[in-house]
Predicted model as a PDB file, atoms N, CA, C, CB and O in Angstrom, pLDDT in the B-factor column:
MODEL        1                                                                  
ATOM      1  N   MET A   1     110.914  39.095-130.547  1.00 89.00           N  
ATOM      2  CA  MET A   1     110.791  40.499-130.229  1.00 89.00           C  
ATOM      3  C   MET A   1     111.725  40.807-129.058  1.00 89.00           C  
ATOM      4  CB  MET A   1     109.315  40.872-129.895  1.00 89.00           C  
ATOM      5  O   MET A   1     111.749  40.086-128.061  1.00 89.00           O  
ATOM      6  N   LEU A   2     112.486  41.879-129.195  1.00 91.00           N  
ATOM      7  CA  LEU A   2     113.375  42.335-128.132  1.00 91.00           C  
ATOM      8  C   LEU A   2     112.731  43.517-127.419  1.00 91.00           C  
ATOM      9  CB  LEU A   2     114.771  42.723-128.698  1.00 91.00           C  
ATOM     10  O   LEU A   2     112.237  44.434-128.074  1.00 91.00           O  
ATOM     11  N   ASN A   3     112.728  43.513-126.114  1.00 94.00           N  
ATOM     12  CA  ASN A   3     112.143  44.589-125.322  1.00 94.00           C  
ATOM     13  C   ASN A   3     113.251  45.401-124.674  1.00 94.00           C  
ATOM     14  CB  ASN A   3     111.180  44.030-124.252  1.00 94.00           C  
ATOM     15  O   ASN A   3     114.161  44.846-124.057  1.00 94.00           O  
ATOM     16  N   ILE A   4     113.169  46.717-124.816  1.00 94.00           N  
ATOM     17  CA  ILE A   4     114.130  47.626-124.212  1.00 94.00           C  
ATOM     18  C   ILE A   4     113.351  48.589-123.335  1.00 94.00           C  
ATOM     19  CB  ILE A   4     114.972  48.386-125.296  1.00 94.00           C  
ATOM     20  O   ILE A   4     112.365  49.181-123.775  1.00 94.00           O  
ATOM     21  N   LYS A   5     113.795  48.745-122.088  1.00 96.00           N  
ATOM     22  CA  LYS A   5     113.133  49.655-121.150  1.00 96.00           C  
ATOM     23  C   LYS A   5     114.034  50.858-120.921  1.00 96.00           C  
ATOM     24  CB  LYS A   5     112.806  48.942-119.801  1.00 96.00           C  
ATOM     25  O   LYS A   5     115.210  50.716-120.587  1.00 96.00           O  
ATOM     26  N   ILE A   6     113.469  52.036-121.104  1.00 95.00           N  
ATOM     27  CA  ILE A   6     114.194  53.294-120.967  1.00 95.00           C  
ATOM     28  C   ILE A   6     113.454  54.151-119.957  1.00 95.00           C  
ATOM     29  CB  ILE A   6     114.333  54.031-122.340  1.00 95.00           C  
ATOM     30  O   ILE A   6     112.228  54.250-120.002  1.00 95.00           O  
ATOM     31  N   SER A   7     114.191  54.772-119.044  1.00 94.00           N  
ATOM     32  CA  SER A   7     113.543  55.701-118.114  1.00 94.00           C  
ATOM     33  C   SER A   7     114.498  56.849-117.778  1.00 94.00           C  
ATOM     34  CB  SER A   7     113.100  54.964-116.817  1.00 94.00           C  
ATOM     35  O   SER A   7     115.717  56.686-117.726  1.00 94.00           O  
ATOM     36  N   ASN A   8     113.900  57.990-117.557  1.00 94.00           N  
ATOM     37  CA  ASN A   8     114.620  59.204-117.168  1.00 94.00           C  
ATOM     38  C   ASN A   8     115.716  59.590-118.161  1.00 94.00           C  
ATOM     39  CB  ASN A   8     115.225  59.020-115.796  1.00 94.00           C  
ATOM     40  O   ASN A   8     116.808  59.989-117.756  1.00 94.00           O  
ATOM     41  N   CYS A   9     115.433  59.474-119.436  1.00 93.00           N  
ATOM     42  CA  CYS A   9     116.378  59.858-120.483  1.00 93.00           C  
ATOM     43  C   CYS A   9     115.806  61.059-121.236  1.00 93.00           C  
ATOM     44  CB  CYS A   9     116.661  58.663-121.460  1.00 93.00           C  
ATOM     45  O   CYS A   9     114.783  60.946-121.912  1.00 93.00           O  
ATOM     46  N   ASN A  10     116.474  62.213-121.113  1.00 91.00           N  
ATOM     47  CA  ASN A  10     116.013  63.462-121.728  1.00 91.00           C  
ATOM     48  C   ASN A  10     114.534  63.685-121.438  1.00 91.00           C  
ATOM     49  CB  ASN A  10     116.259  63.443-123.252  1.00 91.00           C  
ATOM     50  O   ASN A  10     114.162  63.847-120.276  1.00 91.00           O  
ATOM     51  N   ASN A  11     113.685  63.700-122.454  1.00 89.00           N  
ATOM     52  CA  ASN A  11     112.262  63.974-122.227  1.00 89.00           C  
ATOM     53  C   ASN A  11     111.436  62.702-122.037  1.00 89.00           C  
ATOM     54  CB  ASN A  11     111.702  64.768-123.388  1.00 89.00           C  
ATOM     55  O   ASN A  11     110.209  62.780-121.965  1.00 89.00           O  
ATOM     56  N   ILE A  12     112.073  61.542-121.954  1.00 91.00           N  
ATOM     57  CA  ILE A  12     111.353  60.273-121.781  1.00 91.00           C  
ATOM     58  C   ILE A  12     111.363  59.883-120.304  1.00 91.00           C  
ATOM     59  CB  ILE A  12     111.991  59.142-122.654  1.00 91.00           C  
ATOM     60  O   ILE A  12     112.414  59.567-119.745  1.00 91.00           O  
ATOM     61  N   ALA A  13     110.197  59.908-119.684  1.00 92.00           N  
ATOM     62  CA  ALA A  13     110.088  59.511-118.283  1.00 92.00           C  
ATOM     63  C   ALA A  13     110.159  57.995-118.161  1.00 92.00           C  
ATOM     64  CB  ALA A  13     108.779  60.039-117.666  1.00 92.00           C  
ATOM     65  O   ALA A  13     110.849  57.471-117.287  1.00 92.00           O  
ATOM     66  N   SER A  14     109.443  57.289-119.038  1.00 94.00           N  
ATOM     67  CA  SER A  14     109.424  55.834-119.012  1.00 94.00           C  
ATOM     68  C   SER A  14     108.912  55.319-120.355  1.00 94.00           C  
ATOM     69  CB  SER A  14     108.544  55.308-117.843  1.00 94.00           C  
ATOM     70  O   SER A  14     107.914  55.816-120.878  1.00 94.00           O  
ATOM     71  N   ALA A  15     109.595  54.329-120.904  1.00 93.00           N  
ATOM     72  CA  ALA A  15     109.173  53.768-122.193  1.00 93.00           C  
ATOM     73  C   ALA A  15     109.643  52.326-122.318  1.00 93.00           C  
ATOM     74  CB  ALA A  15     109.721  54.613-123.365  1.00 93.00           C  
ATOM     75  O   ALA A  15     110.686  51.947-121.786  1.00 93.00           O  
ATOM     76  N   THR A  16     108.863  51.537-123.024  1.00 95.00           N  
ATOM     77  CA  THR A  16     109.265  50.193-123.423  1.00 95.00           C  
ATOM     78  C   THR A  16     109.204  50.146-124.941  1.00 95.00           C  
ATOM     79  CB  THR A  16     108.348  49.086-122.770  1.00 95.00           C  
ATOM     80  O   THR A  16     108.163  50.412-125.543  1.00 95.00           O  
ATOM     81  N   VAL A  17     110.335  49.803-125.553  1.00 92.00           N  
ATOM     82  CA  VAL A  17     110.434  49.762-127.003  1.00 92.00           C  
ATOM     83  C   VAL A  17     110.576  48.312-127.427  1.00 92.00           C  
ATOM     84  CB  VAL A  17     111.628  50.617-127.517  1.00 92.00           C  
ATOM     85  O   VAL A  17     111.420  47.586-126.901  1.00 92.00           O  
ATOM     86  N   ASN A  18     109.762  47.893-128.365  1.00 93.00           N  
ATOM     87  CA  ASN A  18     109.836  46.534-128.900  1.00 93.00           C  
ATOM     88  C   ASN A  18     110.516  46.584-130.259  1.00 93.00           C  
ATOM     89  CB  ASN A  18     108.420  45.889-129.009  1.00 93.00           C  
ATOM     90  O   ASN A  18     110.107  47.341-131.139  1.00 93.00           O  
ATOM     91  N   ILE A  19     111.557  45.773-130.426  1.00 91.00           N  
ATOM     92  CA  ILE A  19     112.315  45.745-131.672  1.00 91.00           C  
ATOM     93  C   ILE A  19     112.291  44.330-132.229  1.00 91.00           C  
ATOM     94  CB  ILE A  19     113.777  46.232-131.452  1.00 91.00           C  
ATOM     95  O   ILE A  19     112.548  43.361-131.513  1.00 91.00           O  
ATOM     96  N   ALA A  20     111.979  44.225-133.513  1.00 91.00           N  
ATOM     97  CA  ALA A  20     111.987  42.924-134.184  1.00 91.00           C  
ATOM     98  C   ALA A  20     113.413  42.605-134.614  1.00 91.00           C  
ATOM     99  CB  ALA A  20     111.020  42.914-135.412  1.00 91.00           C  
ATOM    100  O   ALA A  20     114.075  43.435-135.236  1.00 91.00           O  
ATOM    101  N   GLU A  21     113.886  41.416-134.287  1.00 87.00           N  
ATOM    102  CA  GLU A  21     115.233  41.003-134.674  1.00 87.00           C  
ATOM    103  C   GLU A  21     115.341  40.798-136.177  1.00 87.00           C  
ATOM    104  CB  GLU A  21     115.624  39.723-133.946  1.00 87.00           C  
ATOM    105  O   GLU A  21     114.384  40.399-136.841  1.00 87.00           O  
ATOM    106  N   GLU A  22     116.535  41.083-136.697  1.00 86.00           N  
ATOM    107  CA  GLU A  22     116.833  40.866-138.118  1.00 86.00           C  
ATOM    108  C   GLU A  22     115.868  41.600-139.037  1.00 86.00           C  
ATOM    109  CB  GLU A  22     116.801  39.387-138.434  1.00 86.00           C  
ATOM    110  O   GLU A  22     115.574  41.124-140.134  1.00 86.00           O  
ATOM    111  N   SER A  23     115.371  42.760-138.599  1.00 88.00           N  
ATOM    112  CA  SER A  23     114.426  43.555-139.385  1.00 88.00           C  
ATOM    113  C   SER A  23     114.766  45.023-139.274  1.00 88.00           C  
ATOM    114  CB  SER A  23     112.980  43.307-138.926  1.00 88.00           C  
ATOM    115  O   SER A  23     115.438  45.454-138.336  1.00 88.00           O  
ATOM    116  N   LEU A  24     114.293  45.782-140.244  1.00 90.00           N  
ATOM    117  CA  LEU A  24     114.404  47.228-140.170  1.00 90.00           C  
ATOM    118  C   LEU A  24     113.254  47.728-139.301  1.00 90.00           C  
ATOM    119  CB  LEU A  24     114.378  47.885-141.600  1.00 90.00           C  
ATOM    120  O   LEU A  24     112.085  47.494-139.608  1.00 90.00           O  
ATOM    121  N   ASN A  25     113.591  48.409-138.227  1.00 89.00           N  
ATOM    122  CA  ASN A  25     112.590  48.948-137.308  1.00 89.00           C  
ATOM    123  C   ASN A  25     112.526  50.452-137.496  1.00 89.00           C  
ATOM    124  CB  ASN A  25     112.919  48.585-135.827  1.00 89.00           C  
ATOM    125  O   ASN A  25     113.525  51.143-137.296  1.00 89.00           O  
ATOM    126  N   ILE A  26     111.381  50.961-137.875  1.00 89.00           N  
ATOM    127  CA  ILE A  26     111.208  52.388-138.123  1.00 89.00           C  
ATOM    128  C   ILE A  26     110.185  52.941-137.144  1.00 89.00           C  
ATOM    129  CB  ILE A  26     110.768  52.653-139.589  1.00 89.00           C  
ATOM    130  O   ILE A  26     109.082  52.413-137.007  1.00 89.00           O  
ATOM    131  N   TYR A  27     110.574  54.016-136.466  1.00 87.00           N  
ATOM    132  CA  TYR A  27     109.660  54.701-135.553  1.00 87.00           C  
ATOM    133  C   TYR A  27     109.500  56.121-136.053  1.00 87.00           C  
ATOM    134  CB  TYR A  27     110.182  54.673-134.073  1.00 87.00           C  
ATOM    135  O   TYR A  27     110.489  56.796-136.338  1.00 87.00           O  
ATOM    136  N   TYR A  28     108.271  56.577-136.160  1.00 90.00           N  
ATOM    137  CA  TYR A  28     108.022  57.938-136.626  1.00 90.00           C  
ATOM    138  C   TYR A  28     107.055  58.629-135.683  1.00 90.00           C  
ATOM    139  CB  TYR A  28     107.469  57.938-138.067  1.00 90.00           C  
ATOM    140  O   TYR A  28     106.136  58.024-135.131  1.00 90.00           O  
ATOM    141  N   ALA A  29     107.298  59.911-135.525  1.00 91.00           N  
ATOM    142  CA  ALA A  29     106.448  60.744-134.673  1.00 91.00           C  
ATOM    143  C   ALA A  29     106.840  62.195-134.924  1.00 91.00           C  
ATOM    144  CB  ALA A  29     106.596  60.362-133.143  1.00 91.00           C  
ATOM    145  O   ALA A  29     107.786  62.468-135.664  1.00 91.00           O  
ATOM    146  N   THR A  30     106.129  63.105-134.321  1.00 94.00           N  
ATOM    147  CA  THR A  30     106.450  64.518-134.502  1.00 94.00           C  
ATOM    148  C   THR A  30     107.771  64.851-133.818  1.00 94.00           C  
ATOM    149  CB  THR A  30     105.320  65.408-133.948  1.00 94.00           C  
ATOM    150  O   THR A  30     108.258  64.101-132.971  1.00 94.00           O  
ATOM    151  N   ASN A  31     108.336  65.982-134.199  1.00 93.00           N  
ATOM    152  CA  ASN A  31     109.604  66.420-133.618  1.00 93.00           C  
ATOM    153  C   ASN A  31     109.469  66.619-132.115  1.00 93.00           C  
ATOM    154  CB  ASN A  31     110.081  67.717-134.283  1.00 93.00           C  
ATOM    155  O   ASN A  31     108.437  67.081-131.627  1.00 93.00           O  
ATOM    156  N   GLY A  32     110.529  66.263-131.385  1.00 88.00           N  
ATOM    157  CA  GLY A  32     110.561  66.484-129.943  1.00 88.00           C  
ATOM    158  C   GLY A  32     109.925  65.397-129.106  1.00 88.00           C  
ATOM    159  O   GLY A  32     109.757  65.571-127.899  1.00 88.00           O  
ATOM    160  N   THR A  33     109.566  64.274-129.717  1.00 88.00           N  
ATOM    161  CA  THR A  33     108.903  63.213-128.952  1.00 88.00           C  
ATOM    162  C   THR A  33     109.872  62.176-128.395  1.00 88.00           C  
ATOM    163  CB  THR A  33     107.884  62.523-129.819  1.00 88.00           C  
ATOM    164  O   THR A  33     109.471  61.336-127.589  1.00 88.00           O  
ATOM    165  N   GLY A  34     111.153  62.214-128.810  1.00 89.00           N  
ATOM    166  CA  GLY A  34     112.142  61.315-128.211  1.00 89.00           C  
ATOM    167  C   GLY A  34     112.700  60.246-129.119  1.00 89.00           C  
ATOM    168  O   GLY A  34     113.353  59.324-128.629  1.00 89.00           O  
ATOM    169  N   LYS A  35     112.479  60.321-130.408  1.00 91.00           N  
ATOM    170  CA  LYS A  35     112.991  59.291-131.325  1.00 91.00           C  
ATOM    171  C   LYS A  35     114.511  59.205-131.271  1.00 91.00           C  
ATOM    172  CB  LYS A  35     112.539  59.580-132.762  1.00 91.00           C  
ATOM    173  O   LYS A  35     115.063  58.109-131.180  1.00 91.00           O  
ATOM    174  N   SER A  36     115.189  60.336-131.323  1.00 91.00           N  
ATOM    175  CA  SER A  36     116.656  60.348-131.267  1.00 91.00           C  
ATOM    176  C   SER A  36     117.157  59.909-129.897  1.00 91.00           C  
ATOM    177  CB  SER A  36     117.195  61.748-131.596  1.00 91.00           C  
ATOM    178  O   SER A  36     118.187  59.242-129.796  1.00 91.00           O  
ATOM    179  N   THR A  37     116.436  60.276-128.850  1.00 91.00           N  
ATOM    180  CA  THR A  37     116.816  59.860-127.501  1.00 91.00           C  
ATOM    181  C   THR A  37     116.751  58.346-127.374  1.00 91.00           C  
ATOM    182  CB  THR A  37     115.907  60.522-126.452  1.00 91.00           C  
ATOM    183  O   THR A  37     117.627  57.742-126.755  1.00 91.00           O  
ATOM    184  N   ILE A  38     115.738  57.728-127.944  1.00 91.00           N  
ATOM    185  CA  ILE A  38     115.624  56.265-127.921  1.00 91.00           C  
ATOM    186  C   ILE A  38     116.811  55.640-128.633  1.00 91.00           C  
ATOM    187  CB  ILE A  38     114.301  55.803-128.578  1.00 91.00           C  
ATOM    188  O   ILE A  38     117.413  54.696-128.121  1.00 91.00           O  
ATOM    189  N   ALA A  39     117.155  56.153-129.807  1.00 90.00           N  
ATOM    190  CA  ALA A  39     118.293  55.621-130.559  1.00 90.00           C  
ATOM    191  C   ALA A  39     119.597  55.796-129.787  1.00 90.00           C  
ATOM    192  CB  ALA A  39     118.398  56.307-131.924  1.00 90.00           C  
ATOM    193  O   ALA A  39     120.412  54.875-129.736  1.00 90.00           O  
ATOM    194  N   LYS A  40     119.804  56.970-129.187  1.00 91.00           N  
ATOM    195  CA  LYS A  40     121.018  57.225-128.403  1.00 91.00           C  
ATOM    196  C   LYS A  40     121.084  56.306-127.182  1.00 91.00           C  
ATOM    197  CB  LYS A  40     121.071  58.701-127.959  1.00 91.00           C  
ATOM    198  O   LYS A  40     122.148  55.781-126.854  1.00 91.00           O  
ATOM    199  N   ALA A  41     119.952  56.115-126.517  1.00 92.00           N  
ATOM    200  CA  ALA A  41     119.918  55.252-125.330  1.00 92.00           C  
ATOM    201  C   ALA A  41     120.270  53.812-125.690  1.00 92.00           C  
ATOM    202  CB  ALA A  41     118.532  55.304-124.665  1.00 92.00           C  
ATOM    203  O   ALA A  41     121.058  53.174-124.991  1.00 92.00           O  
ATOM    204  N   ILE A  42     119.698  53.298-126.769  1.00 90.00           N  
ATOM    205  CA  ILE A  42     119.997  51.921-127.188  1.00 90.00           C  
ATOM    206  C   ILE A  42     121.467  51.810-127.574  1.00 90.00           C  
ATOM    207  CB  ILE A  42     119.090  51.490-128.377  1.00 90.00           C  
ATOM    208  O   ILE A  42     122.129  50.834-127.222  1.00 90.00           O  
ATOM    209  N   ASN A  43     121.981  52.806-128.297  1.00 90.00           N  
ATOM    210  CA  ASN A  43     123.380  52.791-128.694  1.00 90.00           C  
ATOM    211  C   ASN A  43     124.303  52.841-127.477  1.00 90.00           C  
ATOM    212  CB  ASN A  43     123.675  53.961-129.626  1.00 90.00           C  
ATOM    213  O   ASN A  43     125.294  52.112-127.430  1.00 90.00           O  
ATOM    214  N   LEU A  44     123.997  53.683-126.499  1.00 90.00           N  
ATOM    215  CA  LEU A  44     124.809  53.756-125.280  1.00 90.00           C  
ATOM    216  C   LEU A  44     124.796  52.433-124.517  1.00 90.00           C  
ATOM    217  CB  LEU A  44     124.305  54.883-124.375  1.00 90.00           C  
ATOM    218  O   LEU A  44     125.832  51.975-124.035  1.00 90.00           O  
ATOM    219  N   ALA A  45     123.625  51.830-124.413  1.00 89.00           N  
ATOM    220  CA  ALA A  45     123.524  50.556-123.696  1.00 89.00           C  
ATOM    221  C   ALA A  45     124.279  49.454-124.424  1.00 89.00           C  
ATOM    222  CB  ALA A  45     122.057  50.156-123.522  1.00 89.00           C  
ATOM    223  O   ALA A  45     124.905  48.606-123.788  1.00 89.00           O  
ATOM    224  N   ALA A  46     124.226  49.458-125.751  1.00 87.00           N  
ATOM    225  CA  ALA A  46     124.903  48.430-126.544  1.00 87.00           C  
ATOM    226  C   ALA A  46     126.419  48.573-126.470  1.00 87.00           C  
ATOM    227  CB  ALA A  46     124.447  48.498-127.999  1.00 87.00           C  
ATOM    228  O   ALA A  46     127.143  47.578-126.509  1.00 87.00           O  
ATOM    229  N   SER A  47     126.899  49.808-126.362  1.00 87.00           N  
ATOM    230  CA  SER A  47     128.345  50.037-126.347  1.00 87.00           C  
ATOM    231  C   SER A  47     128.897  50.206-124.934  1.00 87.00           C  
ATOM    232  CB  SER A  47     128.681  51.263-127.172  1.00 87.00           C  
ATOM    233  O   SER A  47     130.056  50.587-124.763  1.00 87.00           O  
ATOM    234  N   SER A  48     128.088  49.929-123.931  1.00 81.00           N  
ATOM    235  CA  SER A  48     128.468  50.091-122.521  1.00 81.00           C  
ATOM    236  C   SER A  48     128.890  51.522-122.220  1.00 81.00           C  
ATOM    237  CB  SER A  48     129.604  49.128-122.159  1.00 81.00           C  
ATOM    238  O   SER A  48     129.788  51.758-121.413  1.00 81.00           O  
ATOM    239  N   GLY A  49     128.239  52.467-122.872  1.00 82.00           N  
ATOM    240  CA  GLY A  49     128.525  53.889-122.640  1.00 82.00           C  
ATOM    241  C   GLY A  49     127.868  54.378-121.359  1.00 82.00           C  
ATOM    242  O   GLY A  49     127.145  53.639-120.691  1.00 82.00           O  
ATOM    243  N   ASN A  50     128.129  55.621-121.033  1.00 85.00           N  
ATOM    244  CA  ASN A  50     127.605  56.225-119.818  1.00 85.00           C  
ATOM    245  C   ASN A  50     126.262  56.905-120.113  1.00 85.00           C  
ATOM    246  CB  ASN A  50     128.620  57.241-119.234  1.00 85.00           C  
ATOM    247  O   ASN A  50     126.229  57.917-120.814  1.00 85.00           O  
ATOM    248  N   PRO A  51     125.169  56.370-119.592  1.00 85.00           N  
ATOM    249  CA  PRO A  51     123.852  56.943-119.891  1.00 85.00           C  
ATOM    250  C   PRO A  51     123.608  58.300-119.236  1.00 85.00           C  
ATOM    251  CB  PRO A  51     122.781  55.989-119.455  1.00 85.00           C  
ATOM    252  O   PRO A  51     122.592  58.936-119.519  1.00 85.00           O  
ATOM    253  N   SER A  52     124.509  58.762-118.370  1.00 87.00           N  
ATOM    254  CA  SER A  52     124.287  60.040-117.686  1.00 87.00           C  
ATOM    255  C   SER A  52     124.254  61.214-118.657  1.00 87.00           C  
ATOM    256  CB  SER A  52     125.369  60.269-116.645  1.00 87.00           C  
ATOM    257  O   SER A  52     123.774  62.288-118.295  1.00 87.00           O  
ATOM    258  N   VAL A  53     124.755  61.037-119.892  1.00 88.00           N  
ATOM    259  CA  VAL A  53     124.676  62.120-120.886  1.00 88.00           C  
ATOM    260  C   VAL A  53     123.233  62.379-121.304  1.00 88.00           C  
ATOM    261  CB  VAL A  53     125.525  61.780-122.122  1.00 88.00           C  
ATOM    262  O   VAL A  53     122.940  63.417-121.896  1.00 88.00           O  
ATOM    263  N   LEU A  54     122.335  61.452-121.006  1.00 90.00           N  
ATOM    264  CA  LEU A  54     120.914  61.606-121.338  1.00 90.00           C  
ATOM    265  C   LEU A  54     120.082  62.049-120.133  1.00 90.00           C  
ATOM    266  CB  LEU A  54     120.363  60.296-121.887  1.00 90.00           C  
ATOM    267  O   LEU A  54     118.854  61.963-120.160  1.00 90.00           O  
ATOM    268  N   LYS A  55     120.738  62.515-119.090  1.00 90.00           N  
ATOM    269  CA  LYS A  55     120.041  62.952-117.881  1.00 90.00           C  
ATOM    270  C   LYS A  55     119.112  64.117-118.208  1.00 90.00           C  
ATOM    271  CB  LYS A  55     121.051  63.356-116.781  1.00 90.00           C  
ATOM    272  O   LYS A  55     119.522  65.064-118.878  1.00 90.00           O  
ATOM    273  N   PRO A  56     117.860  64.056-117.737  1.00 87.00           N  
ATOM    274  CA  PRO A  56     116.932  65.155-117.999  1.00 87.00           C  
ATOM    275  C   PRO A  56     117.471  66.471-117.441  1.00 87.00           C  
ATOM    276  CB  PRO A  56     115.556  64.849-117.394  1.00 87.00           C  
ATOM    277  O   PRO A  56     118.045  66.503-116.353  1.00 87.00           O  
ATOM    278  N   PHE A  57     117.281  67.559-118.197  1.00 85.00           N  
ATOM    279  CA  PHE A  57     117.777  68.868-117.799  1.00 85.00           C  
ATOM    280  C   PHE A  57     117.183  69.286-116.453  1.00 85.00           C  
ATOM    281  CB  PHE A  57     117.450  69.912-118.874  1.00 85.00           C  
ATOM    282  O   PHE A  57     115.968  69.250-116.260  1.00 85.00           O  
ATOM    283  N   GLY A  58     118.055  69.681-115.530  1.00 85.00           N  
ATOM    284  CA  GLY A  58     117.620  70.178-114.236  1.00 85.00           C  
ATOM    285  C   GLY A  58     117.047  69.117-113.315  1.00 85.00           C  
ATOM    286  O   GLY A  58     116.362  69.453-112.349  1.00 85.00           O  
ATOM    287  N   SER A  59     117.307  67.842-113.587  1.00 86.00           N  
ATOM    288  CA  SER A  59     116.747  66.754-112.783  1.00 86.00           C  
ATOM    289  C   SER A  59     117.844  66.017-112.028  1.00 86.00           C  
ATOM    290  CB  SER A  59     115.969  65.774-113.670  1.00 86.00           C  
ATOM    291  O   SER A  59     118.990  65.961-112.474  1.00 86.00           O  
ATOM    292  N   SER A  60     117.489  65.461-110.899  1.00 88.00           N  
ATOM    293  CA  SER A  60     118.448  64.642-110.140  1.00 88.00           C  
ATOM    294  C   SER A  60     118.260  63.155-110.431  1.00 88.00           C  
ATOM    295  CB  SER A  60     118.297  64.901-108.631  1.00 88.00           C  
ATOM    296  O   SER A  60     118.977  62.320-109.880  1.00 88.00           O  
ATOM    297  N   LEU A  61     117.296  62.819-111.296  1.00 90.00           N  
ATOM    298  CA  LEU A  61     117.039  61.426-111.643  1.00 90.00           C  
ATOM    299  C   LEU A  61     118.128  60.886-112.563  1.00 90.00           C  
ATOM    300  CB  LEU A  61     115.667  61.285-112.308  1.00 90.00           C  
ATOM    301  O   LEU A  61     118.596  61.592-113.456  1.00 90.00           O  
ATOM    302  N   ASN A  62     118.530  59.644-112.346  1.00 91.00           N  
ATOM    303  CA  ASN A  62     119.539  59.017-113.190  1.00 91.00           C  
ATOM    304  C   ASN A  62     118.882  58.216-114.302  1.00 91.00           C  
ATOM    305  CB  ASN A  62     120.456  58.117-112.356  1.00 91.00           C  
ATOM    306  O   ASN A  62     117.925  57.480-114.056  1.00 91.00           O  
ATOM    307  N   PRO A  63     119.392  58.353-115.533  1.00 93.00           N  
ATOM    308  CA  PRO A  63     118.846  57.577-116.651  1.00 93.00           C  
ATOM    309  C   PRO A  63     119.065  56.088-116.443  1.00 93.00           C  
ATOM    310  CB  PRO A  63     119.482  58.017-117.970  1.00 93.00           C  
ATOM    311  O   PRO A  63     120.052  55.670-115.839  1.00 93.00           O  
ATOM    312  N   SER A  64     118.132  55.296-116.952  1.00 92.00           N  
ATOM    313  CA  SER A  64     118.215  53.838-116.849  1.00 92.00           C  
ATOM    314  C   SER A  64     117.828  53.227-118.193  1.00 92.00           C  
ATOM    315  CB  SER A  64     117.293  53.299-115.705  1.00 92.00           C  
ATOM    316  O   SER A  64     116.822  53.599-118.797  1.00 92.00           O  
ATOM    317  N   ILE A  65     118.659  52.273-118.650  1.00 92.00           N  
ATOM    318  CA  ILE A  65     118.397  51.597-119.915  1.00 92.00           C  
ATOM    319  C   ILE A  65     118.592  50.098-119.683  1.00 92.00           C  
ATOM    320  CB  ILE A  65     119.338  52.132-121.064  1.00 92.00           C  
ATOM    321  O   ILE A  65     119.682  49.659-119.318  1.00 92.00           O  
ATOM    322  N   GLU A  66     117.535  49.320-119.897  1.00 92.00           N  
ATOM    323  CA  GLU A  66     117.609  47.865-119.771  1.00 92.00           C  
ATOM    324  C   GLU A  66     117.401  47.252-121.139  1.00 92.00           C  
ATOM    325  CB  GLU A  66     116.559  47.327-118.756  1.00 92.00           C  
ATOM    326  O   GLU A  66     116.390  47.508-121.793  1.00 92.00           O  
ATOM    327  N   LYS A  67     118.367  46.433-121.581  1.00 91.00           N  
ATOM    328  CA  LYS A  67     118.278  45.805-122.896  1.00 91.00           C  
ATOM    329  C   LYS A  67     118.688  44.347-122.789  1.00 91.00           C  
ATOM    330  CB  LYS A  67     119.163  46.545-123.926  1.00 91.00           C  
ATOM    331  O   LYS A  67     119.392  43.961-121.855  1.00 91.00           O  
ATOM    332  N   PRO A  68     118.251  43.541-123.740  1.00 91.00           N  
ATOM    333  CA  PRO A  68     118.681  42.135-123.767  1.00 91.00           C  
ATOM    334  C   PRO A  68     120.187  42.054-124.070  1.00 91.00           C  
ATOM    335  CB  PRO A  68     117.864  41.327-124.831  1.00 91.00           C  
ATOM    336  O   PRO A  68     120.735  42.910-124.764  1.00 91.00           O  
ATOM    337  N   GLU A  69     120.829  41.036-123.552  1.00 88.00           N  
ATOM    338  CA  GLU A  69     122.270  40.837-123.780  1.00 88.00           C  
ATOM    339  C   GLU A  69     122.583  40.639-125.258  1.00 88.00           C  
ATOM    340  CB  GLU A  69     122.774  39.631-122.979  1.00 88.00           C  
ATOM    341  O   GLU A  69     123.710  40.898-125.681  1.00 88.00           O  
ATOM    342  N   SER A  70     121.629  40.191-126.045  1.00 86.00           N  
ATOM    343  CA  SER A  70     121.889  39.904-127.450  1.00 86.00           C  
ATOM    344  C   SER A  70     122.104  41.161-128.290  1.00 86.00           C  
ATOM    345  CB  SER A  70     120.751  39.110-128.020  1.00 86.00           C  
ATOM    346  O   SER A  70     122.597  41.070-129.415  1.00 86.00           O  
ATOM    347  N   ILE A  71     121.743  42.330-127.765  1.00 85.00           N  
ATOM    348  CA  ILE A  71     121.989  43.578-128.496  1.00 85.00           C  
ATOM    349  C   ILE A  71     123.367  44.081-128.125  1.00 85.00           C  
ATOM    350  CB  ILE A  71     120.899  44.656-128.182  1.00 85.00           C  
ATOM    351  O   ILE A  71     123.607  44.493-126.990  1.00 85.00           O  
ATOM    352  N   ASN A  72     124.283  44.043-129.101  1.00 82.00           N  
ATOM    353  CA  ASN A  72     125.632  44.522-128.805  1.00 82.00           C  
ATOM    354  C   ASN A  72     126.124  45.547-129.824  1.00 82.00           C  
ATOM    355  CB  ASN A  72     126.594  43.353-128.755  1.00 82.00           C  
ATOM    356  O   ASN A  72     127.265  46.000-129.740  1.00 82.00           O  
ATOM    357  N   GLU A  73     125.281  45.916-130.782  1.00 80.00           N  
ATOM    358  CA  GLU A  73     125.614  47.001-131.701  1.00 80.00           C  
ATOM    359  C   GLU A  73     124.341  47.579-132.313  1.00 80.00           C  
ATOM    360  CB  GLU A  73     126.570  46.504-132.809  1.00 80.00           C  
ATOM    361  O   GLU A  73     123.316  46.908-132.434  1.00 80.00           O  
ATOM    362  N   VAL A  74     124.448  48.842-132.691  1.00 80.00           N  
ATOM    363  CA  VAL A  74     123.317  49.529-133.301  1.00 80.00           C  
ATOM    364  C   VAL A  74     123.811  50.162-134.581  1.00 80.00           C  
ATOM    365  CB  VAL A  74     122.696  50.597-132.340  1.00 80.00           C  
ATOM    366  O   VAL A  74     124.860  50.806-134.594  1.00 80.00           O  
ATOM    367  N   LEU A  75     123.062  49.985-135.665  1.00 77.00           N  
ATOM    368  CA  LEU A  75     123.427  50.601-136.943  1.00 77.00           C  
ATOM    369  C   LEU A  75     122.600  51.848-137.168  1.00 77.00           C  
ATOM    370  CB  LEU A  75     123.233  49.614-138.109  1.00 77.00           C  
ATOM    371  O   LEU A  75     122.755  52.515-138.190  1.00 77.00           O  
TER     372      LEU A  75                                                      
ENDMDL                                                                          
END                                                                             
């Protein structure tokens, strides 16, 4: 199991996402709960992108994404 920690990204104050390796991981929830934000955050972290694009609107908090080194691409 891979653990990813996300904080201060769009509407997500703090989250830990568990992903099973070599498996299809599906997350479902109602609209506006942060599913796309989680995917964007993991993709940014994997590609060494700038997480500041996920900064919460009107906030001075900086987004933070912690992922295992073994994640280097997202499909």
